[in-house]
C-alpha positions, 0 to 999 in steps of 0.5 A: 451712636451711643449716648453717655447716659448708657442708652442708645438709639430707640427702635424708631430712630433705628428704623428712620436711619435704616430708611435713609440707608435704603433711600441711598441704595436707590440713589446708588442704583440710579448712578448718583455719586457719593457727594450727591447722595450725602448732600441729598440725604444730609449725612457725611460723605464717609457714611455714604461711602460705608453704605455704598461698600455694604450695598456693593457687597450685599445689596439692599439687605446689607443696609438693613438694621442689625438691631440694638448694639446692646450686649446680651442681658438676662431676662427675668426668667433667666435671672430667677434661674441664676438666683437658684444656681447662686443659692446652691453655692460655688462648691456645687458648681465645682469651685473649691470654696464658698466664695462667689466672685464676679468671675465665677458668676460670669463663668456660671452664666456662660456655662448655664445660659451660653451668654457672655456678659462683662463683669460690670454688667453682671455687677449692675444686674446683681445689684438691681436684683438685690444682691450686694457684695461682701456682707457676711450673714452674721458677725463673728462671735469673737468680735469685741465691740469696745476693742473695735471702737477704741481702735477706730478712735485711738489707733486709726487717727495715728495711722491715717495721714493728715490731710493737707490744709487748703489755702494759698501755697507757694511753689517757690523753693526759697520760701523760709519754711522750706530751709 
């Protein structure tokens, strides 16, 4: 069971549930039916059915915990190696330009560490280690601050659509303002 906070079962909780499954296997071996096992173990009949199928296919070892359901992550040593690889730049890894994208980093992680991570997991990992996106190393020398400020104050308000005012409204098509 996964929780909305992004966690999961702790090691103790996984061990507890594994113990329940192994107790159920003992009950299967003595001939108890699914409903009796479910009532005795205080779990759903559907779970007991799943456990019984696994037990019939692979015996008690099939009911052992498979470990955390979390996706593979990079440990601190591998993150340090990844940082070194990122510092070399994308061109050194075969891409035509100097732009790192999450897709390219995902490919690099797959090539270098033989691991698969989601793009969001990669973004979170990079953010945790101090990386940010789309921040240039320096500003353009041609940039004119007064022109930028003037555009923001004068042009942008004309381009931006006005926000609707909050207040009572009517869905009637016959109100006077709509004629």
